[in-house]
C-alpha positions in Angstrom: 158.4 55.2 106.5 158.3 53.1 109.5 160.6 50.3 109.0 162.3 51.9 105.9 165.8 51.4 105.7 165.8 55.6 105.1 165.5 57.9 108.0 164.8 61.4 107.4 164.9 64.3 109.6 163.3 67.3 108.9 164.9 70.1 110.4 162.9 73.6 110.8 164.9 76.6 110.4 168.0 77.6 108.3 169.5 79.4 111.3 172.9 79.2 113.1 171.4 75.6 114.5 169.4 74.4 111.7 172.9 74.5 109.7 175.2 73.0 112.5 172.5 70.0 112.2 172.6 69.7 109.0 176.3 69.5 108.7 176.7 67.1 111.4 173.6 64.8 109.8 175.3 65.3 106.3 179.1 64.3 107.7 177.1 61.7 109.4 175.9 60.2 105.7 171.9 60.7 107.1 169.2 62.5 104.6 167.7 65.5 106.0 165.8 68.7 104.2 165.0 72.1 105.9 162.3 74.4 105.4 163.0 77.7 106.6 160.6 80.8 106.0 162.4 82.8 105.0 164.2 83.5 101.3 167.5 83.0 102.9 169.6 82.0 105.6 170.8 82.7 108.3 168.3 83.2 111.4 168.1 86.7 113.4 171.4 87.8 111.2 169.3 87.9 108.3 166.3 89.9 110.2 168.2 92.2 112.2 169.9 95.1 110.3 169.5 97.9 112.5 172.7 100.4 112.8 175.0 99.7 115.2 174.2 95.5 115.1 177.0 94.0 116.3 177.1 89.7 118.5 177.3 90.5 122.4 179.7 87.3 122.2 183.3 87.6 120.5 183.1 86.5 117.2 186.4 84.3 117.5 183.4 82.6 119.9 180.3 82.9 118.4 181.8 81.0 115.0 181.4 77.1 114.5 184.4 75.3 115.9 185.0 73.0 113.1 184.7 76.3 110.6 186.4 79.2 112.1 186.8 82.3 110.5 190.4 83.9 110.2 189.5 87.3 109.6 187.4 88.9 111.6 187.1 92.8 111.6 186.1 93.5 115.4 186.3 92.0 118.9 182.3 91.9 118.6 181.9 91.4 114.6 178.9 94.0 113.2 175.2 91.4 111.9 176.3 91.3 108.2 179.6 90.3 108.3 178.0 87.1 110.8 175.0 86.9 107.9 178.0 86.6 105.1 180.0 84.1 107.3 176.8 82.2 108.1 176.0 82.2 103.8 179.3 81.1 103.2 179.3 77.7 105.5 175.8 77.1 103.6 177.2 77.4 100.5 180.9 75.5 101.6 178.8 72.3 102.7 176.2 72.6 99.7 173.0 72.8 102.1 171.6 75.0 100.0 170.3 72.2 97.5 168.7 70.3 100.7 166.2 73.7 101.7 162.9 74.6 101.1 162.7 78.6 101.5 159.3 80.4 102.0 157.9 77.9 103.1 156.6 78.1 107.2 155.7 74.4 108.7 152.0 75.2 109.7 151.1 72.2 111.7 153.1 68.5 112.6 151.7 65.5 114.4 153.1 62.2 115.4 151.4 59.5 113.7 151.6 55.7 112.5 155.0 55.8 114.1 156.5 59.3 112.1 155.6 62.9 111.6 153.0 64.1 109.3 154.7 67.9 108.7 152.2 70.1 107.3 153.6 73.3 105.1 152.1 76.7 104.0 152.6 75.6 100.6 150.3 73.1 101.0 152.8 70.0 101.1 152.7 66.8 103.6 155.9 65.6 104.9 156.8 62.5 106.3 159.6 62.3 108.8 161.2 60.0 111.3 162.9 62.5 112.8 162.0 66.2 113.5 164.3 68.8 115.1 163.1 72.1 115.6 165.8 74.9 115.3 163.4 78.0 115.0 165.2 79.4 118.7 163.7 81.4 120.8 164.1 84.5 119.7 162.3 84.5 116.1 158.3 86.2 116.6 158.6 89.8 117.1 156.6 91.7 119.8 154.5 94.2 119.6 153.9 97.0 122.6 150.2 97.2 123.6 150.7 101.4 123.3 147.1 103.1 123.1 147.4 104.7 119.9 150.2 103.2 118.7 148.5 102.8 114.7 147.6 106.4 115.2 151.0 107.6 114.3 151.9 110.1 111.4 155.5 109.7 110.9 157.4 106.6 110.4 156.7 103.3 112.7 158.6 100.4 112.5 160.0 97.6 114.3 163.9 97.1 115.0 163.9 93.6 113.5 162.1 95.2 110.0 164.3 98.2 109.5 163.2 100.6 107.0 166.4 101.5 105.1 164.6 103.6 102.7 164.2 105.8 105.1 166.4 108.7 105.4 166.9 108.9 108.9 169.3 112.8 108.5 167.9 115.8 110.8 165.1 113.7 112.1 163.7 113.4 115.1 164.0 109.5 116.2 162.5 108.1 119.3 163.3 104.6 120.2 161.4 102.5 122.5 163.1 99.8 124.6 167.0 99.1 126.1 167.5 96.3 125.9 170.7 95.1 123.6 168.9 96.1 120.7 168.5 99.6 121.2 171.9 100.1 123.2 173.5 99.4 120.4 171.9 101.6 118.6 171.7 105.1 120.1 175.2 105.9 118.8 175.2 105.4 115.6 172.0 107.1 115.6 172.8 109.8 117.4 174.8 110.7 114.6 172.4 111.2 112.1 169.6 112.3 113.9 168.2 115.9 115.0 167.4 114.9 118.3 167.0 111.3 119.8 165.0 110.3 122.2 164.8 106.4 124.5 162.2 105.8 126.2 163.7 103.2 129.0 160.8 101.0 131.1 163.6 99.8 133.0 166.6 101.0 133.5 169.4 98.3 132.6 173.1 96.9 133.4 175.9 98.1 131.3 179.3 96.2 132.2 182.0 98.1 129.7 183.3 96.0 127.6 184.5 98.0 124.3 184.0 96.3 120.5 188.0 96.4 119.7 188.6 96.5 115.5 191.7 93.9 114.4 194.1 95.7 112.9 195.6 94.9 109.5 198.7 93.2 110.9 196.4 90.8 113.7 194.1 90.0 110.9 197.2 89.0 108.2 198.8 87.0 111.9 195.8 85.2 112.4 195.9 84.2 108.6 198.8 82.5 108.4 198.6 80.9 111.9 195.1 79.8 112.4 196.1 78.4 115.6 195.6 82.2 116.9 192.4 81.9 116.2 191.5 78.7 118.2 193.8 80.5 121.2 191.7 83.7 121.0 188.1 80.9 120.8 189.6 79.3 124.1 190.6 82.6 125.9 186.8 83.5 124.9 185.7 80.3 125.7 187.2 80.4 129.4 185.7 83.9 130.0 182.5 83.2 129.4 182.4 79.8 131.6 183.7 81.8 134.3 180.9 84.1 133.8 178.5 80.8 133.9 179.1 80.9 137.3 178.7 84.2 138.3 175.0 83.7 136.7 174.5 81.1 138.2 176.4 80.7 142.0 177.3 83.4 144.4 180.5 84.0 145.0 183.7 85.8 143.4 182.4 85.8 140.1 179.4 87.2 140.6 180.7 90.0 142.8 183.0 90.3 140.2 180.7 91.3 137.4 178.5 93.8 139.8 181.6 95.7 141.0 182.4 96.3 137.0 178.7 97.4 136.1 178.3 100.0 139.5 181.7 101.1 138.8 180.8 101.6 135.2 177.4 103.4 136.3 178.9 105.6 138.6 181.4 107.2 135.6 178.4 109.3 134.5 178.6 112.4 135.4 175.0 113.8 135.6 173.6 112.6 138.9 170.1 113.1 137.1 170.8 110.8 134.1 172.9 108.5 136.6 169.7 108.3 138.3 167.3 107.5 136.1 170.0 104.3 134.6 170.5 102.7 137.8 168.4 99.6 137.9 166.4 98.0 141.5 167.6 94.7 140.5 171.0 92.9 141.1 173.6 93.5 138.0 172.7 89.9 135.6 169.1 89.6 136.7 168.3 90.5 133.6 170.8 90.2 130.7 173.6 92.2 130.5 174.8 94.5 128.6 178.0 95.1 126.8 179.0 98.6 125.8 181.0 101.5 126.4 179.2 103.3 123.7 175.8 103.7 126.1 176.3 105.6 128.4 178.4 108.3 126.7 175.6 108.9 123.7 173.4 110.0 126.6 175.6 112.6 127.7 175.1 114.6 124.2 173.0 117.5 124.1 170.7 116.5 121.7 170.2 113.0 123.1 167.5 112.3 125.7 166.4 109.5 128.0 162.9 109.0 129.6 162.0 107.3 131.9 158.4 108.4 132.1 156.1 105.7 131.7 154.7 105.8 127.9 150.9 106.5 128.2 149.8 107.0 124.2 151.5 107.1 121.0 149.4 110.4 119.0 149.7 111.4 115.3 152.9 113.7 116.1 155.0 111.3 119.0 154.7 109.9 122.2 153.2 111.2 125.3 154.2 110.2 128.6 152.4 109.7 131.8 153.7 113.3 132.7 151.6 114.8 130.1 155.0 115.4 127.9 154.3 115.2 124.1 158.0 114.4 122.7 157.4 115.3 119.4 159.0 112.7 116.4 159.6 111.8 113.1 160.7 107.9 113.5 159.5 105.9 115.9 161.6 102.7 116.2 160.3 99.5 118.5 163.6 98.1 119.8 161.0 95.3 122.1 162.7 92.5 121.4 160.9 88.9 120.8 158.5 87.1 122.6 160.7 84.3 124.0 158.6 82.1 124.8 157.1 80.9 121.4 160.0 77.8 121.0 158.9 75.9 118.5 155.8 76.2 115.7 152.3 76.6 116.9 150.5 73.3 116.1 152.9 70.4 117.4 151.1 67.1 118.6 152.3 64.0 119.8 151.0 60.9 121.1 147.4 60.4 122.4 146.1 63.9 121.1 148.9 66.2 123.0 149.9 69.7 121.6 152.7 70.9 122.7 150.4 74.1 123.8 148.6 71.7 126.3 151.6 69.6 127.6 152.9 73.6 128.5 150.5 74.9 129.6 152.0 75.7 132.8 155.0 77.0 130.6 157.9 75.2 129.2 158.7 71.5 130.6 162.0 69.6 128.5 163.8 66.6 130.0 167.4 68.6 129.5 166.2 71.0 126.7 166.1 68.5 124.1 163.4 66.4 124.3 159.7 65.9 125.7 158.0 63.2 126.8 155.2 61.9 124.5 157.2 63.4 121.3 159.1 61.0 120.5 161.5 61.3 118.1 161.1 65.3 118.2 164.2 67.1 118.9 164.2 71.1 120.3 167.9 72.9 119.8 168.2 76.0 121.7 165.3 75.1 123.3 163.8 75.7 127.5 166.4 75.8 129.9 169.5 76.4 127.6 172.3 78.0 128.2 171.0 81.7 126.1 172.3 83.7 128.9 175.4 85.7 128.3 177.2 83.0 127.0 177.9 81.4 123.1 174.4 80.2 121.5 176.8 78.7 119.5 178.7 76.7 121.4 175.8 75.5 123.2 173.9 74.1 119.8 177.2 72.3 118.9 176.3 70.3 122.2 173.0 69.9 121.6 173.9 68.7 117.7 175.9 66.3 118.7 173.9 64.7 121.3 170.3 64.6 118.5 173.0 62.9 115.8 173.7 60.4 119.1 169.4 59.8 119.2 169.1 60.2 115.5 172.1 56.8 114.9 170.4 55.2 117.4 167.0 55.2 115.6 168.8 54.5 112.4 170.1 51.5 113.9 166.6 50.4 115.5 164.5 50.6 112.3 160.6 50.5 112.7 161.8 52.4 117.2 160.7 55.8 118.3 162.9 57.2 121.2 161.0 59.3 123.9 162.1 60.5 127.3 160.8 58.6 130.4 158.1 60.9 132.1 160.3 60.3 135.9 163.2 61.1 133.9 161.5 64.5 132.9 160.1 65.5 135.9 163.2 64.9 137.9 165.6 67.1 135.4 162.8 69.4 136.3 163.2 69.4 140.1 166.4 69.3 139.7 166.0 72.7 137.9 163.6 74.2 140.1 166.1 73.3 143.4 169.4 75.3 141.4 167.4 77.8 140.2 167.5 78.9 143.8 170.9 80.0 144.7 170.9 81.8 140.7 170.7 85.4 139.9 167.6 85.4 137.7 165.4 84.9 140.8 166.9 87.7 143.0 163.8 90.0 142.1 163.5 91.5 139.0 160.7 90.9 135.3 162.9 89.8 132.1 162.5 87.8 129.2 163.8 85.1 130.9 161.1 84.3 132.9 157.9 82.0 131.8 154.5 82.9 132.8 154.4 81.3 135.8 157.9 83.5 137.5 160.4 80.5 136.6 163.5 81.7 134.6 163.4 79.4 131.4 167.3 79.0 131.4 170.4 77.0 132.2 170.4 77.2 136.8 174.4 75.5 136.5 177.5 76.2 135.1 178.2 76.7 131.3 181.0 73.6 132.2 177.9 71.4 133.4 176.3 71.8 130.9 178.7 70.2 128.2 179.8 68.1 130.4 175.9 66.2 131.3 174.9 66.8 127.5 178.1 65.0 126.4 176.1 62.6 125.1 172.5 60.7 125.6 171.9 58.1 129.0 170.0 55.7 127.0 168.2 54.3 130.3 166.2 58.0 130.8 164.6 57.3 127.1 162.4 54.3 125.9 162.8 52.9 122.6 159.6 51.4 121.7 157.3 51.0 119.3 155.2 52.9 118.3 151.2 52.2 118.5 
């Protein structure tokens, strides 16, 4: 394939980022192929179907800038509505014929100037460029709890929701109180005879309600698409300011903290309020947006258990105080393994695997490329802005960056692009220095942290991200003939 006039790109994943990359390549007239492990598009919005699922970024901002949806039902629209949106986009842009569904990538190796990719179906694919669009949250995290397999009720992960189970009148337990656990509590409380949340660490909640758009509002937005654009710009500005709050000390961080603390003070029951009070600064973990969680916990048949889980047995969960919490259903709202970026077996030049290169934690050049891995690109990779911000907005910027790189390669047949090691080291040095001023290093344990305790986020504002990532700095790359 090296030297061929047909430069081909292989995209791994048909979620939000993979679709965006495909559409940009299509518009540029460049061939591509997508490998998708499931049987439909949508990524996390296909995987997650739990009750109460919604995005915590406003819908008009959590959509492609080039493909606005003019008929969102809520400020934070429910998961099925978002999945429908991505399915419509994939159909509109005729992407389905480019996707190999039901296939996983089992390995990728850079050899003879291109990537050789092996799939679960036994196929070997050659591609000039490899774009990893799997994202950080796609491998389920199962907690290590003694006796978990001994539970005789119904047990499932929140990303494998069993809709065949009738929850009406059941005693339901939820392990985990991140965004997923918080979102499901209100709807589960409406059907359960008793609902228990097992909390390991208290979370800060910022009170933002999920406004339902009226028929009139939706009608006017459909008639005047500029209203959707204006709403998007408003929320973009709000989230740009929020990014300043977590990365810099000052007014916006204080405003964020004040809102969280005032809302916590509204919890009337002093014992419940004590359990809900975190011992770290607001924003150190990802903020949760909700106005339903605290009222749900105040219901008579809902309990918040802060004692550590000691084990699970046939009848339910036993906590460290020796109490048995009898359950019919146990839901593991324990999220994903956030540092499993990419596929397991990626091997670059000189036989160096990605796992070996990242033995001390993920290290990239501007979150997209890595020394030693030519023509290999990541979307929403390590050090991307993936806190309380629109990941679609982030992805679109990165997709344009990658497209610029690919178009350069198309004009230089037979050559490959790889970031200089000194450029990547300088970027990492800047990251470490900038991270010192962020709220993420103020003293908490979160999925933001890599094995060394370093946040794998973007330590500057969202505006700085878009400014810096607008186009590649070619001086930081080598455009070389492969060995």
